[in-house]
N, C-alpha and C positions, 0 to 999 in steps of 0.2 A: 519175095526178096527181103522184105522187112523181117519176116519170121526167121529167115536164115541168119540175118545179121544179129537178131536178138539171141538166137540159139548159140551163135559163135561167141557173143559177148558173155553170155551166161557161163559157157564152158571156160572161157578165159578167167572169169571171176572165180569159178570154182577151183581152177588150178592155182590162182593167186592165193586163195584162202587156204588150200591144202599146203602150199609152200610156207605161208605165214604160220600155220599151226605146227608144221614140222620144225620150223626155226624156233618157235616158242618152246616146244618140247625139248629141243636140244639145249636151249638156254636154261630151262628149269632143271635139267639133269646136271648141267655144269654148276648151276647155282647151289643146288643141294649138296653136291660133292664138295665144293669149296667151303660151304658153311659147316659141313660135317667135319672136315679135316682141319679147321682153324683151331687155334688155341683159345680156350675160354677161361678155365680156372688155373690159378697160379698158387701152388702150395706155399705155406709160410716156411721161412728158413728157421734156423736154430734160435734166432733172436725174435721170432714171431712176426717178421716183416714179409709182406707179399711183394717180392721184387720182380720186376720185368726187366730183364737185361737189355732187350732191344730198346725199350723205352728209355733206359738210362743212356744208351748209346745215342739215341735221338736227342735227348736233353743236351748231352755234350756237344753234339753236332750243330744243333740249331739255336741253342740259347744265345750264343754270342751274336749270331746273325740277327736274331729277333731283337735283341737289346740295342744293337747298333742302328738297325733300320727303323724299328718301331720302339723307341725307348719307353720305359714304363716305370711306375713306382707303386709298390704295394703298401696298403695300409690295413690296420685292424688285425684280425686273427690270422696272422701270416704263417703260423706253424700248426699244422693239423696232425694230431697223433696217429699212431698206427691203428689199424682195424677198419671196420666198415663205416663209411660216411658217404653221403650223397651231396655232390656239389651241384648247386643250382644257380645259374647266372644268365644275364642277358647276352646277346650275340651280335657282334658287328662284322668280324672277319675271321678267316681261317686261323690266324695267330692266337685267337682267344683261348685255344686249348692249352696254351702254355701257362696261363695264369694259375689254374689249379695245380698244375704240375710243379710250380715253384714252391708250393706249401708243404710238400711231402717228398720223401725219398722212395715211397712205395709206388707200385703201379696203379694206374687209374684206367678203368674201363669206360670209354667214351661212347655215348649213344650217337650214332651218325646215320645219315641217309644210306640206305642199303646199297644203292647203285655204286657208291664210292668204294665199296669193298671189292668191286670187280675192275676198278681202274688200275692200269699198270703202275707199279712202284708204290703209289699211295695205298692201293688195295692190299698189296703184299704186307706192308707195314701194319695196316689196320688189322688184318686178320691175325697177325702174329703178336699183337699187343692186346688182344682180347676185346677189340671194338665190338659193340653190340649193334646190329642193324636195326633201324627203326623206320616205321612208316610215318610219314609226316602228319597223318591225321590221328596218330596215337592209337590206332585200332589193332595193331599187331599183337596178338596174344604171346607170340614167341618172344617178342621184345621184353614183355613183362616177366615172363617165366625165366628168361636168361638173366635179367637184371636181379631178380630175387635170388636166383641161384648164386650169383656172384656175391651179393651182399651177405647171404647166409654163410658163405665161405670166409667172411671176414675181410672182404676186399672193398675197394672204393669204386664208385660210379660217378660220372659227371654227365650232366645233360643241360641242354639249352631249351627251355620250354617254348620259346618262340618258334622253334622248329626249323628256322632258316635265318640267314643273316638279315638284320634290320637295315634296309637301304632307304627307308622311308622317313624316319624321324630321329633326331638326336634327343628328343624330350620324352616321347611316348614309346613304350615297348610295344612290340607286335602282340596280338592276342596270344595268351599263354595256352598251350595244349595241356590237358590234364595228365596226371601220371606220377609226377614227382611226389606229391603228398601220399598218394596211394602206396607207392613203394616204401616210403618212410614209415607209414603206419603199419602196413602188413608185416614188415621185417623189423619194426621197432629200431630203426636206424636214424641217427642224428643227421640233420641237413645243414650243410655249410653254405649259406647264401653269399653270393658275391656279385658286385655290380661294377661294370666298366663305366666309369663316370663320364668319359668323353670319347667320342669316336676316334679310333686310332688313325693317325696320319704319319706319313714318313717324316722322321726326324723331329717329331713333336711328342712330348711326354704324355703318356696315357696314365690316368689315375685309376687304380683298381682297388676297391675296398672289400675286404672279407669280414663278414659279420660273425659273431659268436654262433656256435652250432645251436640249432633249434631242434627240440624234441617235441613231437606232437603227442605227449603222454596223455593229454586229456581225452584223446581218441582211442587209446589202447583198450582193448577188450570191449569196445562199444560196437553195437550192430550198426555198421556204416551204411549210409545211403549215398546216392550220387550227389545229393546236395551237400552232404557233410564233406565229401572229398573236394567238391568245388570250393567250399568255404575255406578248407585248409590250403588249397592251391592259391586262393585269393590272398590269404595271409602271407604266403611266400612272396607273391608279387608285390604286395604292399611293403614288405620288409626291404625289398630291393630299392623301392622308391625312397623309403626312409633312410637307408644307408647313403644313398646319393645326396639327399637333401642335407643330411648331417655333415657329410664331407664338404659340400659346397658352403655351408655355413662356417665350417672350420676354416676353409681357405679364405673366405671373405673376412673373417675375424683376424686371421693372420695378416692379411693384406692391410687391414685397417690399422693394426698395431704398428706395422712397419711404416705406414704413412705418418702416423702420429709421432714417431720418434724424431 
């Protein structure tokens, strides 16, 4: 009797496994089709600008809502020129994507969790503004190749090295995943570091500081090791901490001067 039950259970398990595999295969076919048919590269117009019309529409649609609900003030290098740049910043909430978008009229390719590309509405928008799917552990070769392709086309990329929203600390960043420095060095692209100095809250002003573009020219043409890339990524992270510290010192000095009056 026991052997019969075990046999039946095994058969059920096999059926369940076959069903799971079939479902996975169906999803993979759909995934590949969607990724293949999405828009990735945007040609430059007569003025040399890589414009994403859907992104401009989303800017028009959401900027007022964002500013009213999560007001913010930008500091530092607020105007980024045309051409290839890599934005690198810390990450608190979904609205963070709007800060880099305020510094340019060009399109920006955001690296985002792959599963979001298949979410209704959000996924449609993401696929049509050239979002690049990324694995959270930074191991996806496809992510690297597509990012390099975009940058070599003279377009902009934005990424959050923490890999996910920081819900843990207002002082410490989450561990940075590598990749930003590698992209910058391999494509010889300047990095625009930006730091969100305080966690966004409804109806409270968020301060966002953009630093001057960084070029890792000291690494160009060098035979790079994993340690070299890690060192360059660490420099990026430290620059974000520096920008925040400098801004806090500026605000403290401003407050002191106001108090002394």
